[in-house]
N, C-alpha and C positions, 0 to 999 in steps of 0.2 A: 504494500500500500504506500502510495506517495503521500507524504505529510507536508503541510505548509505551516510555517510559523509566522505569527504576526508579532513584530517587534515594535511595540508601542505601549506606553504606560497609560494611555487613555487620558482624556481631559477630566481632571478632578471635578466631580459634581455634575457632569453633563452626560447623563445616560443617553439622551437622544443623539448627541453628537457622536458618542462612542459607538452606538448602534449603526450609525451611518458608516463610520470607519470600518467596522466589522463587516458590514454588508459589501463594501467595496473590496475588502480583502478576500472575502468569500468568493466573489466573482472572479478575481484574479487567480485564486487557488484552484477553483474548478476549471478555469480555462487552461491551467497548467497541468491538469490531470490529477490533482490531489483528491484524496478521499477523506482527508481529515485536516481541519484547520485548528491550530492551537493558539489561543490568545493568552496573554499574561494573567497572572493572579490579580484579582480586583479590577480587571479591565472594564467591566460594565460601568462602574462608577468612578474609575480612576483610583489610584492608590492613596494619595494624601488627602483624605476627605475629613479628617479630624472629627469635630463635633457633629458633622452632617451624617455620620454613619446611621443614626437612628432614622433620619428622614429618607435616606437612600436605600437602606436595607429592604429586601423584599423576600417573600417565600420562594421556594424552589420552583413553584408553578406560577410565579408572578408575571407581570407585564413584560419584563425584560426577557424572561425565559420564553414566553410566547413569541416575541419578536425574533429571537434568535432561532427558535424552531422553524419559523416561517422562512427565514433566510436559509437555513440548512436545507429545508425541503426544496426551495426554489433553485438552489444550486446543486443539489444532489450530493451533499457531503456532510460529514459529522463535524460539529464544532465543540471544542472544549474551551471553556472560559471561566473566569473567576468573578465572584460578586460577594458582597457582604450579606 
């Protein structure tokens, strides 16, 4: 299996922007024949979120997970990502 790695820390506190970055990376990964895209730890919210962790945290089946599942389905690859 070909694996693609996303090297980005994500924009702290900007889940919507990070989802766009992940979607673009998934498109590139799929075009290159990857079956798996791996994003960094805490990518969904950005790593340095400090006191915003309570506001940005979500359950495993939250909105971010739904958006990433849609991206994975659209491009036909698995996506591993981190979130609080």
